[in-house]
C-alpha positions in Angstrom: -12.7 78.5 -27.3 -10.8 76.9 -30.2 -12.6 74.5 -32.3 -10.5 71.3 -32.7 -10.3 70.0 -36.4 -9.3 66.2 -36.8 -5.8 65.5 -38.3 -7.7 63.8 -41.1 -9.3 66.7 -42.1 -6.5 69.4 -41.1 -3.9 67.7 -43.3 -6.3 66.7 -46.3 -3.8 66.8 -49.3 -5.0 70.1 -51.4 -2.5 69.3 -54.5 -1.4 65.8 -56.3 2.3 66.7 -54.7 0.8 66.4 -51.3 -0.6 63.2 -52.2 0.6 60.1 -50.5 1.2 57.0 -52.6 -1.1 56.6 -55.8 1.5 57.4 -58.5 -0.4 55.2 -60.7 -3.2 57.3 -60.7 -1.5 61.0 -60.2 0.7 60.3 -63.2 -2.4 59.4 -65.7 -4.4 62.2 -64.6 -1.3 64.5 -64.6 -0.7 63.6 -68.3 -4.2 64.0 -68.8 -4.4 67.7 -67.7 -0.9 68.7 -69.4 -2.2 67.7 -72.7 -5.7 68.8 -72.1 -7.3 65.4 -73.0 -9.7 65.1 -70.3 -12.6 62.6 -70.2 -16.0 63.7 -69.4 -16.5 60.7 -66.5 -13.8 59.0 -64.2 -14.6 56.5 -61.7 -12.2 56.3 -58.7 -12.5 52.9 -56.6 -10.5 51.7 -53.8 -10.8 50.6 -50.2 -11.9 53.4 -47.3 -9.0 56.3 -46.6 -6.8 55.5 -49.6 -7.6 58.9 -51.2 -10.6 58.5 -53.6 -12.5 61.6 -52.8 -9.3 63.7 -52.2 -8.1 63.0 -55.7 -11.5 64.2 -57.2 -11.5 67.1 -55.3 -7.8 68.2 -56.5 -9.1 67.1 -59.9 -11.9 69.5 -59.8 -9.8 72.3 -58.7 -7.4 71.4 -61.6 -10.1 71.5 -64.1 -11.7 74.9 -62.8 -8.8 77.0 -61.6 -9.1 80.4 -62.7 -5.6 80.5 -63.9 -6.0 77.8 -66.4 -6.5 73.9 -66.6 -3.1 72.3 -65.4 -2.0 69.3 -63.0 -0.8 72.2 -60.4 -3.7 74.3 -59.2 -2.9 77.6 -57.5 -5.0 76.9 -54.4 -5.3 80.9 -54.3 -8.0 82.0 -56.6 -11.4 82.1 -55.8 -12.5 79.0 -57.4 -9.6 77.1 -55.6 -10.9 78.3 -52.0 -14.4 77.7 -52.8 -13.8 74.1 -53.8 -11.3 73.5 -50.6 -14.3 74.9 -48.3 -16.7 72.9 -49.8 -19.2 75.9 -51.0 -18.2 76.2 -55.0 -21.4 76.3 -56.6 -20.2 74.8 -59.8 -18.7 71.6 -57.9 -21.9 69.6 -56.7 -20.9 66.9 -54.2 -23.4 64.4 -53.6 -23.3 61.3 -51.1 -25.1 58.7 -53.1 -25.7 56.7 -49.9 -28.3 59.2 -48.7 -29.9 60.0 -52.3 -30.4 56.6 -53.6 -33.8 57.4 -54.9 -34.2 58.0 -58.7 -36.2 61.2 -58.1 -33.1 62.6 -56.3 -31.2 61.5 -59.2 -33.6 63.3 -61.7 -33.6 66.4 -59.7 -29.9 66.3 -59.6 -29.5 66.4 -63.5 -32.2 68.8 -64.0 -29.7 71.3 -64.2 -27.2 69.5 -66.1 -28.0 71.7 -69.6 -27.2 74.9 -67.9 -23.7 76.7 -67.9 -21.5 76.9 -64.9 -22.2 79.7 -62.9 -18.7 81.2 -62.6 -16.5 78.1 -63.4 -14.9 76.4 -66.5 -16.7 73.1 -65.7 -19.8 72.4 -63.8 -18.6 69.2 -62.0 -20.7 66.3 -60.2 -18.9 64.6 -57.6 -20.7 61.3 -56.5 -19.4 59.9 -53.8 -20.4 55.8 -52.9 -21.8 55.8 -56.2 -22.8 52.0 -56.0 -25.5 52.9 -53.3 -27.6 54.3 -56.3 -30.4 52.2 -57.1 -31.1 50.7 -60.6 -33.6 53.1 -61.6 -31.1 55.8 -60.7 -28.5 54.0 -62.5 -30.7 54.2 -65.5 -31.7 57.7 -65.0 -27.9 58.7 -65.0 -26.8 56.4 -67.9 -27.8 58.7 -71.0 -26.4 62.1 -69.5 -23.3 59.8 -68.3 -22.7 58.9 -72.0 -23.4 62.4 -73.7 -22.8 64.9 -71.4 -22.7 68.7 -72.3 -19.2 69.8 -72.9 -19.1 72.0 -69.9 -20.0 69.0 -67.4 -17.7 66.5 -65.5 -18.6 63.5 -63.7 -16.6 62.3 -61.1 -17.5 59.3 -59.1 -16.0 57.2 -56.2 -16.7 54.0 -54.7 -15.3 51.3 -52.4 -17.6 48.6 -54.5 -16.8 48.8 -58.4 -18.3 45.2 -58.6 -21.8 46.9 -57.7 -22.1 49.2 -60.4 -23.8 48.3 -63.9 -21.3 47.4 -66.8 -23.0 50.1 -68.6 -22.0 52.6 -66.0 -18.3 51.2 -66.1 -18.0 51.1 -69.9 -18.6 54.9 -69.8 -16.0 55.8 -67.4 -12.1 56.2 -67.0 -11.5 53.7 -64.0 -8.9 54.4 -61.7 -8.1 51.9 -59.0 -6.4 53.3 -55.8 -4.3 50.9 -53.8 -4.1 50.0 -50.2 -1.2 52.0 -48.8 2.0 50.4 -47.7 2.8 50.4 -43.7 5.9 52.3 -44.4 4.3 55.1 -46.5 1.4 55.7 -43.8 4.2 55.6 -41.1 6.1 58.3 -43.1 3.2 60.3 -43.1 2.3 60.2 -39.5 5.7 61.2 -38.6 5.8 64.1 -40.9 2.4 65.0 -39.3 3.6 64.4 -35.9 7.0 66.4 -36.8 5.4 69.5 -38.2 2.8 69.2 -35.1 5.3 69.4 -32.7 4.1 66.3 -30.8 6.6 64.0 -29.0 6.6 60.4 -30.5 8.1 57.1 -30.4 8.9 55.4 -33.8 7.5 52.2 -32.7 4.2 53.7 -31.5 3.6 55.2 -35.3 4.2 51.7 -36.6 1.9 50.3 -34.7 -0.8 52.8 -36.1 0.2 52.3 -39.5 -0.1 48.6 -38.9 -3.4 48.8 -37.3 -4.6 51.4 -40.2 -4.8 48.2 -42.5 -3.7 50.2 -46.0 -6.2 53.3 -45.0 -4.3 56.5 -44.1 -7.5 58.0 -42.9 -7.9 55.1 -40.5 -4.1 55.5 -39.2 -4.8 59.5 -38.6 -8.2 58.8 -36.6 -6.1 56.2 -34.6 -3.5 58.5 -34.0 -5.9 61.2 -32.8 -7.3 58.7 -30.7 -3.7 58.0 -29.4 -3.1 61.8 -28.7 -6.3 61.8 -26.7 -5.1 58.7 -24.5 -1.7 59.6 -24.2 -2.4 63.0 -23.1 -0.9 64.9 -26.3 2.2 62.6 -27.1 2.3 59.1 -29.2 4.1 56.2 -27.0 4.8 53.0 -27.7 3.3 51.6 -24.3 0.2 53.8 -24.9 -0.3 52.5 -28.3 -0.1 48.8 -27.2 -2.7 49.6 -24.5 -4.9 51.3 -26.6 -4.5 49.0 -29.5 -4.6 45.8 -27.1 -1.5 44.5 -28.6 0.9 42.3 -26.6 4.3 43.9 -25.7 7.2 43.3 -28.2 9.6 41.7 -25.5 6.7 39.3 -24.6 6.5 37.9 -28.1 10.4 37.9 -28.3 10.4 35.6 -25.2 8.0 33.5 -26.8 10.2 33.1 -29.6 13.2 32.4 -27.5 11.2 29.7 -25.8 10.4 28.1 -28.7 13.7 28.2 -30.0 15.1 26.4 -26.7 12.3 23.8 -27.1 11.6 24.3 -23.7 7.6 23.1 -23.7 6.8 23.5 -20.0 8.1 27.1 -19.8 6.4 28.1 -22.8 3.1 27.0 -21.5 3.7 28.7 -18.2 4.7 31.7 -20.1 1.6 31.9 -22.1 -0.5 31.5 -19.3 1.2 34.4 -17.6 0.0 36.2 -20.7 -3.3 35.1 -20.4 -3.7 36.6 -16.7 -2.8 39.8 -17.9 -5.6 39.6 -20.4 -3.8 39.4 -23.7 -5.7 38.7 -26.5 -4.6 35.1 -28.0 -5.4 36.4 -31.4 -3.1 39.3 -31.0 -0.4 37.3 -29.5 -0.4 34.8 -32.6 -0.4 37.8 -34.9 2.4 39.5 -33.7 4.3 36.3 -33.2 4.1 35.6 -36.7 5.2 39.1 -37.7 8.1 38.4 -35.5 8.7 35.2 -37.4 8.6 36.6 -40.8 11.3 39.0 -39.8 13.5 36.7 -38.3 13.0 34.5 -41.6 14.1 37.9 -43.5 17.2 38.1 -41.5 18.3 34.6 -42.2 17.9 34.9 -46.2 19.1 38.7 -46.3 21.7 38.9 -43.5 21.9 42.8 -43.8 18.2 42.8 -43.0 18.1 45.8 -40.4 14.8 45.2 -38.8 12.3 48.1 -38.2 11.2 50.1 -35.4 9.3 47.2 -33.7 11.8 44.7 -34.0 15.9 45.8 -33.7 18.4 44.1 -35.8 20.0 42.8 -32.2 17.1 41.0 -31.4 16.2 39.4 -34.9 20.3 38.6 -35.1 19.7 36.5 -32.2 16.7 34.5 -33.0 17.8 33.9 -36.6 21.0 32.2 -35.2 18.7 30.4 -32.6 16.5 28.8 -34.9 16.9 26.6 -37.9 15.0 28.2 -41.0 12.6 24.9 -41.3 11.7 25.8 -37.6 11.0 29.4 -38.4 9.0 28.4 -41.4 7.1 25.6 -39.3 6.4 27.9 -36.5 5.1 30.6 -38.8 2.6 28.4 -40.6 1.4 27.1 -37.4 0.9 30.5 -36.0 -1.2 31.8 -38.9 -3.3 28.6 -38.9 -3.8 28.4 -35.0 -4.9 32.1 -35.5 -7.4 31.1 -38.2 -8.8 28.3 -35.9 -9.0 30.0 -32.7 -13.0 30.2 -33.1 -13.0 26.7 -33.3 -11.1 26.1 -29.9 -13.3 25.5 -26.8 -12.1 28.7 -25.7 -9.3 31.0 -27.2 -7.0 30.7 -24.2 -6.8 26.9 -24.9 -6.4 27.3 -28.6 -3.4 29.6 -28.2 -1.8 26.9 -25.6 -2.3 24.1 -28.2 -1.1 26.0 -31.0 2.2 26.7 -29.4 2.5 23.2 -28.4 1.9 22.1 -31.6 5.0 24.2 -32.8 7.0 22.0 -31.0 5.1 18.8 -31.4 5.6 18.9 -35.1 9.1 20.0 -35.4 11.5 17.9 -38.0 13.1 15.1 -36.3 16.7 16.4 -37.2 15.7 19.6 -35.1 15.6 17.3 -32.0 18.9 15.8 -32.1 21.1 18.4 -33.8 22.7 20.6 -31.5 24.7 23.5 -33.5 26.8 25.7 -31.6 24.6 28.9 -32.7 21.9 27.6 -30.5 23.5 26.7 -27.4 23.1 30.0 -25.9 19.5 29.8 -25.7 18.8 25.8 -25.4 18.7 25.2 -21.7 20.9 22.6 -20.3 18.2 20.6 -18.6 16.9 17.4 -20.0 15.0 17.4 -23.3 11.1 18.0 -23.1 9.3 14.6 -23.6 8.1 16.7 -26.8 11.9 16.3 -28.1 12.1 12.5 -27.8 13.6 11.1 -30.7 11.7 8.7 -33.0 12.4 5.1 -32.4 14.4 4.4 -35.8 16.8 7.6 -35.1 17.3 6.5 -31.7 18.3 3.1 -32.7 20.4 4.6 -35.1 22.2 7.0 -32.6 22.7 3.9 -30.6 24.4 1.9 -33.2 26.7 5.0 -34.3 27.6 5.5 -30.5 28.5 1.7 -29.9 30.6 1.5 -33.2 32.5 4.5 -31.8 33.1 3.1 -28.6 34.7 -0.3 -30.1 37.6 2.0 -31.0 36.7 3.4 -34.0 38.4 6.9 -34.6 35.5 7.8 -36.9 32.0 7.0 -37.6 31.8 5.5 -41.2 28.4 5.9 -42.9 26.4 2.5 -42.9 28.7 1.2 -40.2 25.9 -1.3 -39.4 25.4 -1.8 -43.1 27.4 -3.8 -45.9 31.0 -2.4 -46.3 31.4 -2.4 -50.2 29.7 -0.1 -52.6 28.3 -2.3 -55.0 26.5 -4.1 -52.1 24.5 -1.1 -51.3 20.8 -1.2 -52.5 20.4 2.4 -53.6 16.7 1.8 -54.5 16.3 0.1 -51.3 17.8 2.7 -49.4 15.3 5.4 -51.0 12.3 3.1 -50.3 13.4 3.3 -46.4 13.7 6.9 -46.3 11.3 9.2 -44.8 11.1 11.4 -48.0 8.4 12.5 -50.2 8.1 15.0 -53.0 10.9 16.6 -54.9 13.5 15.4 -52.4 12.6 11.7 -53.3 12.4 12.6 -57.0 15.9 13.8 -56.8 17.1 10.6 -55.1 14.9 8.4 -57.3 16.7 10.2 -60.5 20.0 9.4 -59.2 22.4 6.2 -59.2 24.9 5.6 -56.5 28.6 5.8 -57.9 30.4 5.0 -54.6 31.2 6.2 -51.2 34.3 7.5 -49.4 34.3 7.9 -45.9 30.9 10.6 -45.1 30.9 11.0 -48.6 28.3 9.6 -50.8 28.7 10.2 -55.0 25.8 10.0 -56.9 24.9 10.5 -60.7 21.9 12.7 -61.6 20.3 11.3 -64.9 19.9 14.8 -67.0 16.0 14.2 -67.1 15.6 14.9 -63.5 18.1 17.6 -63.6 15.2 20.4 -63.0 14.4 19.0 -59.6 17.8 19.4 -58.1 18.0 22.5 -55.9 20.0 23.3 -52.8 17.1 22.9 -50.6 16.3 19.5 -52.3 19.9 18.3 -51.5 20.0 19.2 -48.1 16.9 17.1 -47.2 18.0 14.4 -49.0 21.5 14.7 -46.9 19.4 14.8 -43.9 17.4 11.8 -44.4 20.5 9.8 -45.6 22.1 10.8 -42.4 19.1 9.6 -40.1 19.2 6.6 -42.4 23.3 5.7 -41.7 23.2 6.8 -37.9 25.9 9.2 -38.9 26.3 12.8 -40.9 26.3 12.3 -45.0 27.5 14.7 -47.6 26.6 14.3 -51.1 28.4 15.1 -54.3 26.0 14.8 -56.9 27.1 15.3 -60.8 25.0 15.3 -63.7 25.8 12.4 -66.3 24.4 9.8 -68.6 24.8 6.2 -66.9 24.3 2.8 -68.1 23.3 1.6 -65.2 19.2 2.4 -64.6 18.2 4.9 -61.8 15.3 3.6 -59.6 13.0 6.1 -61.5 13.9 4.4 -64.9 13.6 1.1 -63.4 9.9 2.0 -62.4 9.0 3.3 -65.8 10.4 0.4 -67.4 8.5 -2.2 -65.2 5.4 0.0 -65.7 5.8 -0.1 -69.9 6.5 -3.9 -69.5 3.4 -4.5 -67.5 1.4 -2.5 -70.0 2.6 -4.3 -72.7 1.8 -7.9 -71.2 -2.0 -6.3 -70.4 -2.4 -5.3 -73.9 -1.4 -8.9 -75.5 -3.7 -10.6 -72.7 -6.3 -8.2 -73.9 -5.9 -8.7 -77.6 -5.8 -12.6 -76.5 -9.2 -12.7 -74.8 -11.9 -14.7 -76.6 -14.5 -11.9 -76.0 -12.4 -9.1 -77.4 -11.9 -11.3 -80.2 -16.0 -12.1 -80.8 -16.3 -8.2 -80.7 -13.6 -7.6 -83.2 -15.4 -10.6 -85.8 -18.8 -9.5 -85.4 -18.6 -5.6 -85.3 -15.4 -5.2 -86.9 -14.7 -3.5 -83.5 -10.7 -2.2 -83.2 -8.6 -1.7 -79.8 -7.3 1.7 -78.7 -4.0 0.3 -77.5 -3.1 3.5 -75.3 -6.6 3.2 -73.2 -5.5 -0.5 -71.9 -4.1 -0.3 -68.7 -2.9 -3.4 -66.5 -5.4 -4.4 -63.6 -4.5 -2.4 -60.0 -3.6 -5.5 -57.7 -6.5 -5.9 -55.0 -5.5 -4.9 -51.5 
């Protein structure tokens, strides 16, 4: 009976050219080997399964290859074959996790002074070196600092912070990175093709994501999937094995969110619960889909991936405004974090989905773009979509004006008609704006209005806060204020008229100056000056805050 070898062992790289990723490490080692400027101690650090021990073994082959030191070992000589098989007498591989005592370290170092038996170098490969005790590190330290010329130390660890600084300072340290999902997926597909195993790209993508940056973990999961799927790697089997929710189910959740149908959304979530789907997995998959929808919105030629085809992303990208996508994504990841605080995970999932609709921007409840008509149901709006009272009254005012025979709805139909009668500072105070959009408005003066267009002059001092996104938010707030769409024309210019921001600055300066005068006139201050020669630091005087 043949003995099965795990994929992670059977496909372990035997040269730097076969490595997946870690180009920054391989380039440095290749240059050192090519110029024969080799250090006596190397430390390879990184999370599990990224290639630390593999790089160390390949480096040992490069150093001891019978054809000479180079970045490309022959792989055919006796030394290379023995290192690959793990039986080279001159490459001593030690698992520090099982040999932590100082006596083990001293026993290991007893033979350092002797020349290698057959190879060019005697190489000590110590895995998980951070597990050594303090006494063991002390025993190793002197040898690590000044080893004989025929000795090389190759150390590997997942916890470099646990190593003494004295050890770190004596090693060349290389940090191996977590592998991207795309690299892991490409490697898995290469292995499956070489093995002649039937697979679906979506299944490979799921395994690559589940590997969490570790190629070895992904290969172990692939072995498990092949056993589960009876020799094939299919998406449905991968989802069942990993416990992930189906992509069609996640896409349906996104469509219901886009439609704003709270009742249908809760019913669908209940159905997922009855199928024993993991709430955490549902929110994770939903967040992943929303991230790709956002990419599709900002990069129109984004083609999606194996899990989310371009047609699905295009449909959702046109169905949801960008601000809704961002809100849903943020709510999903925060809801995922807070599932442990909910009465139970199912309740946490339902409340997270409801929160996504409850916190949608007010403009999203009233605007009905044509692109969203295909997914928005024709039924009455959900209670979660009821417009705010101020917004509803503004809409009613606009409709009343239109019903009176007006051919167009002019902005400010219920306000004063003359341009100079519009109080720009008062308008800003009434807007539901905060942050950068409010700063943009406060640094502008109202130049005039023509129909649905407001012309604003922007103070050059406030030009840094002007972006397309802030202009859109200001236009939306003004549209809600006036009850009809507003278009902005903003030009940067100096103006004789004070902006609201400058008015506030002037008022603050006047209050501060008055406070200084009053402080200087205070009898107590005068007495202190006269008796002790005290002086007043003018910049430290502040007007008193009014009592609330």
